[in-house]
C-alpha positions as CSV (number, residue, x, y, z in Angstrom):
1,M,0.3,0.1,-0.1
2,K,2.9,2.3,0.7
3,K,4.6,1.7,-3.0
4,I,1.4,2.9,-4.0
5,I,0.6,6.0,-2.3
6,V,4.2,7.1,-2.6
7,F,4.4,6.5,-6.2
8,T,0.9,8.3,-7.3
9,S,2.4,11.3,-5.0
10,L,5.3,11.2,-6.9
11,F,3.2,10.7,-10.2
12,F,1.1,14.1,-9.6
13,L,4.1,15.6,-8.4
14,S,5.4,15.5,-11.7
15,I,2.3,16.7,-13.2
16,V,2.5,20.1,-10.8
17,A,6.1,19.8,-11.9
18,F,5.4,19.9,-15.8
19,W,2.1,22.6,-15.8
20,S,4.5,24.9,-13.8
21,C,7.4,24.8,-15.9
22,K,5.3,24.9,-19.3
23,T,3.0,27.8,-19.6
24,D,2.7,28.3,-23.5
25,F,-0.1,25.5,-23.8
26,S,-3.1,26.1,-26.1
27,V,-6.7,24.6,-25.2
28,N,-7.5,24.6,-28.6
29,G,-5.6,21.5,-29.3
30,E,-5.1,20.8,-33.4
31,Y,-7.3,22.6,-35.5
32,K,-9.1,21.2,-38.6
33,I,-10.5,24.3,-41.0
34,T,-14.1,22.9,-42.3
35,P,-15.9,24.8,-45.5
36,I,-19.4,25.5,-45.1
37,V,-21.7,26.3,-48.1
38,Y,-25.0,27.2,-47.9
39,G,-26.8,27.8,-51.4
40,L,-30.5,27.4,-52.4
41,L,-31.3,27.2,-56.4
42,D,-34.2,28.7,-57.5
43,Q,-35.7,28.6,-61.5
44,N,-37.3,31.7,-60.8
45,D,-34.5,33.7,-60.6
46,S,-31.8,35.1,-62.8
47,I,-28.6,35.6,-60.2
48,H,-27.9,32.6,-58.5
49,Y,-26.1,33.1,-54.8
50,I,-23.9,30.9,-53.0
51,K,-22.1,31.5,-49.7
52,I,-18.9,29.6,-48.8
53,T,-17.1,30.1,-45.6
54,K,-14.9,28.1,-43.3
55,T,-15.1,27.4,-39.5
56,F,-12.5,29.3,-37.3
57,L,-10.7,28.9,-34.3
58,G,-8.1,30.6,-32.3
59,D,-6.7,31.8,-29.2
60,G,-8.8,34.3,-27.5
61,N,-12.6,35.4,-27.5
62,A,-14.1,33.3,-30.1
63,L,-16.5,36.5,-29.9
64,D,-13.8,39.0,-31.1
65,F,-13.1,36.6,-34.6
66,A,-16.6,36.4,-35.3
67,K,-16.5,40.0,-35.7
68,V,-13.9,39.8,-38.1
69,A,-15.1,38.5,-41.8
70,D,-11.4,37.7,-42.8
71,S,-12.2,34.6,-40.4
72,S,-14.7,32.8,-42.0
73,Y,-13.1,33.3,-45.4
74,F,-11.0,31.3,-47.8
75,T,-8.0,33.3,-49.3
76,K,-8.9,31.8,-52.9
77,V,-12.0,29.7,-53.6
78,A,-12.4,28.6,-57.6
79,A,-15.8,27.3,-57.8
80,K,-18.7,26.4,-60.6
81,I,-22.0,24.9,-61.1
82,T,-22.5,22.1,-63.6
83,E,-25.9,21.3,-65.3
84,V,-26.4,17.4,-66.0
85,I,-29.6,16.8,-68.0
86,G,-30.0,13.0,-69.3
87,G,-26.8,12.2,-67.7
88,S,-24.8,14.7,-70.0
89,E,-23.2,17.9,-68.8
90,A,-25.2,20.9,-70.7
91,R,-24.1,24.1,-69.4
92,S,-21.6,25.2,-66.4
93,W,-21.0,28.8,-64.7
94,I,-18.1,30.1,-62.9
95,L,-18.7,31.8,-59.7
96,R,-17.6,34.8,-59.3
97,D,-17.2,36.9,-55.6
98,T,-19.7,40.1,-54.9
99,I,-20.0,42.3,-51.6
100,L,-23.5,42.4,-50.4
101,H,-24.5,44.7,-47.8
102,N,-28.0,43.1,-46.3
103,K,-26.5,40.5,-43.4
104,D,-28.3,40.7,-40.6
105,V,-26.5,43.3,-38.0
106,N,-28.4,41.6,-34.9
107,G,-26.2,38.5,-34.3
108,A,-22.6,37.0,-33.4
109,F,-21.1,37.6,-36.8
110,Y,-19.6,40.6,-38.9
111,A,-22.3,42.8,-40.6
112,P,-24.0,44.0,-42.9
113,D,-21.3,43.4,-45.2
114,Q,-20.8,39.6,-46.7
115,K,-18.7,37.8,-49.4
116,L,-21.3,35.7,-52.0
117,Y,-20.4,33.9,-54.7
118,Y,-22.7,34.2,-57.7
119,F,-23.9,32.6,-61.3
120,I,-26.2,34.6,-63.8
121,T,-28.6,32.7,-66.0
122,G,-31.6,35.2,-67.1
123,L,-35.0,34.0,-67.0
124,S,-35.8,33.3,-70.7
125,T,-36.6,30.1,-71.8
126,T,-33.6,29.3,-72.8
127,N,-31.0,30.5,-70.5
128,R,-33.3,29.9,-67.2
129,L,-32.3,27.0,-64.8
130,Q,-33.9,24.0,-66.3
131,E,-36.6,21.8,-65.0
132,G,-35.7,18.4,-64.9
133,A,-31.7,19.1,-64.7
134,T,-29.4,18.3,-61.6
135,Y,-26.8,21.0,-60.4
136,N,-23.9,19.8,-59.1
137,L,-21.4,22.1,-57.3
138,E,-17.5,22.0,-57.1
139,A,-15.1,24.8,-54.9
140,I,-11.7,24.3,-54.8
141,L,-10.6,26.1,-52.0
142,N,-6.8,27.3,-50.9
143,D,-5.1,26.3,-54.3
144,G,-6.4,22.6,-53.7
145,A,-6.2,22.2,-49.9
146,Y,-9.5,21.5,-49.7
147,K,-12.4,20.7,-51.9
148,V,-16.1,20.2,-51.8
149,T,-19.0,19.0,-54.1
150,A,-22.6,18.8,-54.1
151,S,-25.6,18.0,-56.0
152,T,-29.5,19.0,-56.2
153,P,-32.4,19.0,-58.8
154,L,-34.6,21.5,-58.9
155,V,-38.5,21.6,-56.9
156,T,-41.0,21.4,-60.5
157,G,-44.4,21.4,-60.6
158,V,-45.5,24.0,-57.7
159,S,-48.4,26.4,-58.8
160,F,-51.3,28.7,-58.1
161,T,-54.0,30.6,-59.0
162,P,-54.9,33.6,-56.7
163,P,-58.4,33.7,-55.6
164,A,-60.8,36.0,-57.1
165,N,-60.4,38.3,-54.4
166,L,-59.9,38.5,-50.4
167,S,-63.6,39.1,-48.7
168,F,-62.8,39.0,-45.0
169,Y,-65.7,41.1,-43.9
170,N,-69.7,41.0,-44.6
171,E,-71.1,43.4,-41.9
172,S,-74.8,41.8,-43.3
173,S,-73.5,38.3,-42.8
174,S,-74.5,36.4,-39.5
175,S,-70.6,35.1,-39.3
176,P,-69.6,39.0,-40.4
177,Y,-65.5,37.1,-40.6
178,K,-64.7,35.5,-44.1
179,N,-62.1,33.3,-44.1
180,P,-61.1,33.1,-47.6
181,D,-58.8,29.9,-49.1
182,I,-55.6,29.8,-51.3
183,T,-54.4,26.6,-52.8
184,W,-51.7,25.7,-54.7
185,N,-50.6,22.7,-56.8
186,L,-48.3,20.5,-54.5
187,G,-45.6,19.4,-57.7
188,D,-42.6,17.4,-55.9
189,G,-41.9,20.2,-53.1
190,Q,-41.5,18.7,-49.7
191,T,-42.0,21.8,-47.2
192,Y,-44.3,24.8,-47.9
193,N,-44.4,28.1,-46.4
194,V,-47.8,30.2,-47.9
195,T,-47.1,33.9,-46.9
196,L,-49.6,36.5,-47.8
197,N,-48.4,40.5,-47.6
198,F,-50.7,43.1,-47.2
199,H,-49.1,46.4,-49.1
200,Y,-50.7,50.4,-48.0
201,D,-49.4,53.4,-49.0
202,E,-48.8,56.0,-45.8
203,I,-49.1,59.5,-47.1
204,I,-47.7,62.1,-44.4
205,G,-46.7,65.8,-45.1
206,G,-47.2,64.7,-48.7
207,V,-44.8,62.2,-48.6
208,T,-46.0,58.4,-49.5
209,T,-44.2,55.5,-48.3
210,D,-44.8,52.1,-49.2
211,K,-45.4,50.1,-46.0
212,N,-45.6,46.3,-45.8
213,I,-47.0,43.7,-43.3
214,P,-46.5,40.4,-43.7
215,W,-48.7,37.6,-43.0
216,N,-47.2,34.1,-42.4
217,L,-50.3,31.8,-43.1
218,K,-49.0,28.4,-43.2
219,D,-45.6,26.0,-42.5
220,A,-46.3,22.3,-44.0
221,S,-44.3,19.4,-44.8
222,R,-45.6,17.2,-47.6
223,D,-46.3,14.6,-45.0
224,D,-49.3,16.7,-43.6
225,L,-50.7,17.0,-46.5
226,S,-52.6,14.9,-48.8
227,G,-53.0,14.7,-52.4
228,S,-51.7,17.0,-54.5
229,I,-53.2,20.5,-53.4
230,G,-52.2,22.2,-50.4
231,S,-54.8,24.2,-48.7
232,T,-54.8,27.2,-46.2
233,S,-57.4,30.1,-44.9
234,A,-56.8,33.8,-44.3
235,P,-59.0,34.2,-41.5
236,G,-60.5,37.6,-41.7
237,K,-60.6,38.5,-37.6
238,E,-56.9,38.1,-37.5
239,F,-56.1,39.6,-40.8
240,Y,-57.5,43.1,-38.5
241,D,-55.7,42.0,-35.5
242,L,-52.9,41.5,-37.4
243,I,-53.3,45.6,-39.1
244,S,-54.5,47.3,-35.7
245,S,-51.1,45.2,-34.1
246,S,-48.9,46.2,-37.0
247,V,-49.7,49.7,-37.6
248,S,-48.6,52.9,-35.1
249,S,-51.4,55.2,-34.1
250,A,-49.7,58.5,-34.9
251,S,-50.8,60.5,-36.8
252,V,-50.6,60.5,-40.4
253,D,-52.8,62.3,-43.6
254,K,-54.2,58.9,-44.7
255,R,-53.4,55.2,-45.3
256,V,-54.7,53.8,-48.6
257,P,-54.8,50.1,-49.2
258,N,-52.6,49.4,-52.2
259,Y,-51.8,45.8,-53.3
260,F,-51.5,42.1,-51.6
261,E,-48.6,39.8,-52.6
262,I,-49.4,36.3,-52.3
263,V,-46.3,34.2,-51.6
264,V,-45.7,30.4,-52.2
265,T,-42.3,29.1,-51.2
266,A,-41.8,25.0,-51.7
267,G,-38.6,23.2,-50.9
268,A,-36.5,20.1,-51.8
269,K,-36.0,17.2,-49.3
270,D,-32.8,18.0,-48.4
271,L,-33.7,21.3,-47.4
272,E,-36.7,20.1,-45.8
273,T,-34.4,17.2,-43.9
274,Y,-32.0,20.2,-42.9
275,I,-34.6,22.4,-41.5
276,L,-35.8,19.4,-39.2
277,A,-32.1,18.9,-38.2
278,N,-31.6,22.4,-37.2
279,K,-34.7,22.8,-35.1
280,P,-34.1,23.7,-31.5
281,S,-34.3,20.2,-29.7
282,S,-37.4,19.5,-27.6
283,S,-36.1,16.8,-25.7
284,L,-34.7,17.1,-22.1
285,A,-31.0,15.3,-23.5
286,Q,-31.0,17.9,-25.8
287,S,-29.9,15.8,-28.3
288,K,-29.8,16.4,-32.0
289,P,-29.6,14.7,-35.2
290,S,-27.0,16.2,-37.8
291,F,-27.6,16.7,-41.7
292,T,-25.3,18.0,-44.8
293,N,-25.3,17.4,-48.2
294,I,-22.0,18.5,-49.2
295,D,-19.0,16.4,-49.5
296,G,-15.8,17.3,-47.9
297,G,-17.9,19.9,-45.8
298,I,-21.0,21.0,-43.9
299,G,-24.1,23.3,-45.1
300,I,-26.7,22.6,-47.5
301,F,-27.0,22.8,-51.3
302,S,-30.6,22.4,-52.3
303,A,-33.3,24.1,-54.2
304,R,-36.4,25.9,-53.5
305,T,-39.0,27.8,-55.7
306,I,-40.8,30.9,-54.7
307,I,-43.8,31.6,-56.6
308,K,-45.6,35.3,-56.4
309,K,-48.9,36.7,-57.0
310,T,-50.1,40.4,-56.7
311,M,-53.8,41.5,-56.4
312,L,-54.4,45.1,-56.4
313,C,-56.8,46.2,-53.6
314,V,-58.8,48.1,-56.3
315,D,-58.2,47.6,-60.4
316,P,-57.8,51.5,-61.3
317,I,-59.4,50.5,-64.7
318,I,-62.5,48.6,-63.4
319,P,-62.6,49.7,-59.7
320,C,-66.0,47.7,-58.8
321,N,-65.5,44.6,-60.5
322,K,-62.1,43.5,-60.0
323,R,-60.7,44.5,-56.5
324,A,-58.8,42.1,-54.1
325,L,-60.0,43.4,-51.1
326,D,-64.3,43.8,-51.4
327,Q,-65.9,46.8,-51.1
328,K,-67.6,45.5,-47.7
329,S,-64.3,44.6,-46.6
330,T,-62.5,47.9,-47.4
331,K,-65.2,50.0,-45.5
332,F,-64.7,47.8,-42.4
333,L,-60.6,48.4,-43.2
334,C,-61.7,52.1,-42.9
335,T,-64.7,52.6,-40.4
336,G,-64.6,49.2,-38.4
337,A,-64.0,48.8,-35.0
338,I,-60.8,47.2,-34.8
339,T,-59.0,49.5,-37.7
340,G,-61.0,52.5,-38.1
341,T,-59.0,55.1,-35.8
342,L,-55.7,54.2,-37.9
343,G,-56.5,56.7,-40.9
344,F,-56.9,53.7,-43.8
345,C,-59.5,55.4,-46.8
346,S,-60.0,54.4,-50.2
347,N,-59.3,56.7,-53.2
348,N,-61.7,54.9,-55.2
349,P,-65.0,57.7,-55.5
350,Q,-67.2,55.0,-55.9
351,D,-66.5,53.8,-52.4
352,G,-68.2,56.9,-51.1
353,G,-66.7,60.6,-49.6
354,V,-63.3,61.3,-50.1
355,C,-59.7,59.8,-48.7
356,G,-59.2,61.3,-45.4
357,Q,-63.2,61.7,-44.6
358,P,-65.2,59.0,-42.8
359,M,-66.9,56.4,-45.4
360,Q,-69.9,56.0,-44.2
361,T,-71.3,55.3,-47.9
362,F,-70.3,53.0,-50.4
363,F,-71.5,52.6,-53.8
364,C,-70.0,49.6,-55.4
365,N,-72.7,46.4,-55.0
């Protein structure tokens, strides 16, 4: 027993002596750079952006390194996209770098400038990305020190026709609030989002400003939907409540409804898997699966399609018969109990009165 005690004591003494003599150590250990790639292709875009960065590590405060853009960039990037149709290469594009100024400043990393890599296709029938093709990414980093590859098809077959109008309120009905439906063809998408953006003009001192209130109507996985058609409703009561909570009660000359923009976004399977893998964990163990489809790195290279349709609140040519926000819904927006004090009014003379005055009489049927 004494021998064991003596040996143990000497062992710990040797450790203490070692650390007391050697002070130039690093807790980081041996560090390996990992490429990070983010890119989503959409055939409805004419310019396509890919983000290529790297992990970083150093002795000191990691938050300080995160604020320095060069900590996340490779010195040299040679990247290209290749289009493959029927097993044969059709076209290819060399990616060029550019600086955008749209990065969110509310975060730990550098902002608002960010370096992205891009290629241009245009939107003509022959130039745009082709449905049915596969797109391969290859990036050679720092003169061959690192190489990443990835591949994705496009999301196809997603479409929708906007409803004839968006009737949110009918004062003569026993259930005055209405819930118009929005439907879309699912195509081969695997994850979906439907958003309704309400645009209105805000006039103060003769200066007109376009204002937008986004309304997220639905997030859904393909597994949550049946058949080939997706559907969601736009609850009328929620529409007016959203405006009431989003619009300032500050004094304005007037607020005039302008147009609605319906946006349907559909993502590919790999994108859905990546989103699900990166959601916050709901388990007590906080364990999460990881997912990437980048060979030689981490991140996601996939596809989505974004389809937008615009509906004028009041058509200037056929003001009564073709309007997204029907007359009774407009009247409730301007004079109703929820939003009637916010200065909304209609410039359409057939809605009665003059914009800026209480509109009690509407003349369209």
